C-alpha positions in Angstrom: -109.8 -31.8 -28.5 -112.9 -34.0 -28.4 -116.1 -32.5 -30.0 -119.4 -31.8 -28.4 -122.6 -32.0 -30.5 -125.8 -30.6 -28.9 -129.3 -31.4 -30.0 -132.1 -28.9 -29.4 -135.7 -29.1 -30.6 -136.4 -26.4 -33.2 -138.8 -23.6 -32.4 -139.5 -24.9 -28.9 -140.7 -22.9 -27.1 -140.4 -20.5 -30.0 -138.3 -19.7 -33.0 -136.5 -16.6 -31.6 -135.6 -18.6 -28.5 -134.0 -21.4 -30.5 -131.9 -18.9 -32.4 -130.7 -17.2 -29.2 -130.0 -20.5 -27.6 -128.2 -21.9 -30.6 -125.8 -18.9 -30.8 -125.2 -19.0 -27.1 -124.3 -22.7 -27.2 -121.9 -22.0 -30.0 -120.1 -19.7 -27.6 -120.2 -22.1 -24.7 -118.2 -25.1 -26.1 -120.7 -26.7 -28.5 -118.9 -27.6 -31.8 -121.9 -28.8 -33.8 -125.5 -28.1 -33.3 -128.3 -30.5 -34.1 -131.5 -28.7 -34.9 -134.2 -31.2 -34.3 -137.1 -31.3 -36.7 -140.3 -31.9 -34.7 -142.1 -35.0 -35.8 -145.3 -36.7 -34.5 -143.6 -40.2 -34.1 -139.9 -39.8 -33.2 -139.2 -43.5 -32.9 -135.5 -43.3 -32.0 -136.0 -40.6 -29.3 -136.7 -41.0 -25.6 -139.7 -39.5 -23.7 -138.1 -36.0 -23.1 -137.4 -35.3 -26.8 -140.7 -36.9 -27.8 -142.5 -34.5 -25.4 -140.6 -31.5 -26.8 -141.4 -32.6 -30.4 -145.1 -32.8 -29.6 -145.1 -29.4 -27.7 -143.4 -27.7 -30.7 -145.9 -29.2 -33.1 -148.8 -28.0 -30.8 -147.3 -24.5 -30.8 -147.5 -24.5 -34.6 -144.1 -25.6 -35.8 -143.7 -25.6 -39.6 -140.7 -26.7 -41.7 -140.2 -23.1 -42.8 -139.3 -22.3 -39.1 -136.4 -24.7 -39.4 -135.2 -22.9 -42.5 -135.5 -19.5 -40.8 -133.6 -20.6 -37.8 -130.9 -22.2 -39.9 -130.5 -19.0 -41.9 -129.5 -17.1 -38.7 -127.5 -19.9 -37.0 -125.7 -22.0 -39.6 -123.3 -19.2 -40.7 -122.1 -18.9 -37.2 -122.4 -22.4 -35.7 -121.8 -25.7 -37.5 -125.3 -26.9 -38.0 -127.0 -30.2 -38.8 -130.7 -31.1 -39.3 -131.8 -34.1 -37.3 -135.2 -35.4 -38.3 -137.2 -38.3 -39.7 -137.2 -39.0 -43.4 -140.8 -38.1 -44.0 -140.1 -34.6 -42.9 -137.4 -34.1 -45.5 -139.0 -36.2 -48.2 -142.2 -34.0 -48.1 -140.0 -31.0 -49.0 -138.6 -32.7 -52.1 -135.0 -33.8 -51.5 -133.8 -32.6 -54.9 -134.7 -29.0 -53.9 -134.1 -29.3 -50.1 -130.5 -30.4 -50.2 -129.3 -27.6 -52.4 -131.3 -25.2 -50.1 -129.5 -26.6 -47.1 -126.2 -25.9 -48.7 -127.3 -22.3 -49.4 -128.2 -21.8 -45.8 -124.8 -23.2 -44.6 -126.1 -26.4 -43.1 -123.4 -29.1 -43.1 -125.3 -32.3 -42.8 -128.4 -34.3 -42.0 -129.1 -37.0 -39.4 -132.0 -39.2 -40.4 -132.3 -42.1 -37.9 -135.1 -43.9 -39.8 -133.4 -43.9 -43.2 -131.7 -47.3 -43.7 -128.2 -47.3 -45.2 -129.4 -49.0 -48.4 -132.0 -46.4 -49.0 -129.6 -43.5 -48.1 -127.4 -44.7 -50.9 -130.1 -43.6 -53.4 -129.4 -40.0 -52.3 -125.6 -40.2 -52.0 -124.9 -38.4 -55.3 -127.3 -35.6 -54.3 -125.6 -35.2 -50.9 -122.1 -35.3 -52.4 -122.8 -32.9 -55.2 -124.0 -30.3 -52.6 -121.2 -31.1 -50.1 -123.8 -32.1 -47.5 -123.0 -35.0 -45.2 -125.6 -37.7 -44.5 -124.5 -38.9 -41.1 -124.0 -42.7 -40.9 -125.3 -44.7 -37.9 -123.8 -47.9 -36.5 -125.2 -49.9 -33.6 -123.9 -52.7 -31.4 -126.2 -55.1 -33.2 -124.5 -54.6 -36.5 -122.2 -57.3 -37.8 -118.6 -56.7 -38.7 -119.5 -56.9 -42.4 -122.3 -54.4 -42.0 -120.2 -52.0 -40.0 -117.6 -52.0 -42.7 -120.2 -51.4 -45.4 -121.8 -48.5 -43.5 -118.6 -46.6 -42.4 -116.3 -47.1 -45.4 -117.6 -43.9 -47.1 -118.9 -42.1 -44.0 -118.7 -38.3 -44.0 -118.1 -35.7 -41.2 -118.5 -38.2 -38.4 -119.9 -41.6 -37.6 -122.9 -41.6 -35.1 -122.1 -44.6 -32.8 -125.3 -45.6 -31.0 -124.0 -46.4 -27.5 -126.6 -49.2 -27.0 -129.7 -50.6 -28.6 -132.7 -48.5 -27.6 -133.8 -44.9 -27.5 -132.1 -41.7 -26.6 -131.9 -40.4 -23.1 -131.1 -43.5 -21.0 -127.8 -43.7 -19.1 -127.0 -47.4 -19.6 -123.4 -48.2 -18.8 -121.5 -50.6 -21.1 -118.0 -51.2 -22.4 -117.9 -49.5 -25.7 -114.2 -50.2 -26.6 -114.7 -53.4 -28.6 -117.5 -51.6 -30.6 -115.3 -48.6 -31.2 -112.4 -50.7 -32.3 -114.5 -52.5 -34.8 -115.6 -49.1 -36.3 -112.1 -47.6 -36.4 -110.8 -50.7 -38.1 -112.7 -49.7 -41.3 -112.7 -45.9 -41.3 -110.6 -42.9 -40.4 -113.8 -40.8 -40.0 -114.3 -39.4 -36.5 -116.6 -41.5 -34.3 -119.0 -39.7 -32.0 -121.0 -41.5 -29.3 -124.7 -40.7 -28.8 -127.6 -42.1 -26.8 -127.5 -41.8 -23.0 -124.8 -39.1 -22.8 -125.1 -36.6 -20.0 -123.0 -34.8 -17.5 -122.6 -37.9 -15.4 -121.8 -40.3 -18.3 -119.9 -38.1 -20.7 -116.4 -38.8 -19.5 -117.0 -42.6 -19.6 -118.8 -42.6 -23.0 -116.1 -40.4 -24.6 -113.3 -42.8 -23.9 -111.8 -43.8 -27.2 -114.3 -41.7 -29.2 -113.7 -38.5 -31.0 -116.8 -36.7 -29.6 -120.2 -37.1 -27.9 -123.7 -36.2 -28.9 -126.0 -34.9 -26.2 -129.7 -34.4 -26.6 -132.1 -35.3 -23.8 -130.0 -33.5 -21.2 -130.4 -30.2 -23.0 -134.1 -30.8 -23.9 -134.8 -31.6 -20.2 -133.8 -28.0 -19.4 -136.0 -26.6 -22.3 -139.0 -28.4 -20.8 -138.6 -26.8 -17.3 -141.6 -24.4 -17.4 -140.6 -22.7 -14.1 -137.5 -21.3 -15.9 -137.5 -18.1 -17.9 -136.0 -18.1 -21.4 -132.9 -16.4 -20.1 -132.5 -19.0 -17.3 -133.0 -21.9 -19.8 -130.2 -20.5 -22.0 -127.9 -19.9 -19.0 -128.5 -23.5 -17.7 -128.0 -25.0 -21.2 -124.7 -23.1 -21.7 -123.5 -24.2 -18.2 -124.2 -27.8 -19.2 -122.3 -27.4 -22.4 -119.3 -26.0 -20.5 -119.4 -28.9 -18.1 -119.7 -31.5 -20.9 -116.9 -30.1 -22.9 -114.7 -30.1 -19.9 -115.7 -33.7 -18.9 -114.9 -35.2 -22.3 -111.5 -33.4 -22.5 -110.0 -34.0 -19.0 
């Protein structure tokens, strides 16, 4: 059974909504939840997630809100924090990673932390049994892919193309997938540009998919009530899980 990872922006439009949505997604086929940490300059994210980031910050998002959401969600749904390194660094990594473990968070996704710099924190992550998710991109050489994925934990985040999240560019991922699986037995999940229309194609040969913009697009629909947003997100999750496994 291929896995579905769903990204949602923390505390947008409000903290209690994120908790309700996260728990509902966990009951609708989502295997792992990415709680996005709002940041002013989310360089790896497309316009939809960037917009949600800015809206959450405008509504007063604080890092404590992420912790409060995680406390309610992580014991019930496998939970990752997805954010930019400055957000975590400001919290003191030596204190934050043990706290993440206490809350039940299983890993972090930090797109702007280069592999070489991430190695400086590997002992801290390993000691606390928290995964620091590894990224590989089509532009990486065979040598670099081997270096990045050899000790990868939980899953490898395969960037489906060079760019930002949210686009639906079609491409043959099989050679890239093969080059990753040659060096690691860790599951490979495909991210960037995955939605209801592209999920089946993107998932071929992979162990799972990561979907963000398609969910955030629903969160940004101001004409929908909170209940309607949750229902639509759960419906999307069900469709995606079915698409990648049929």
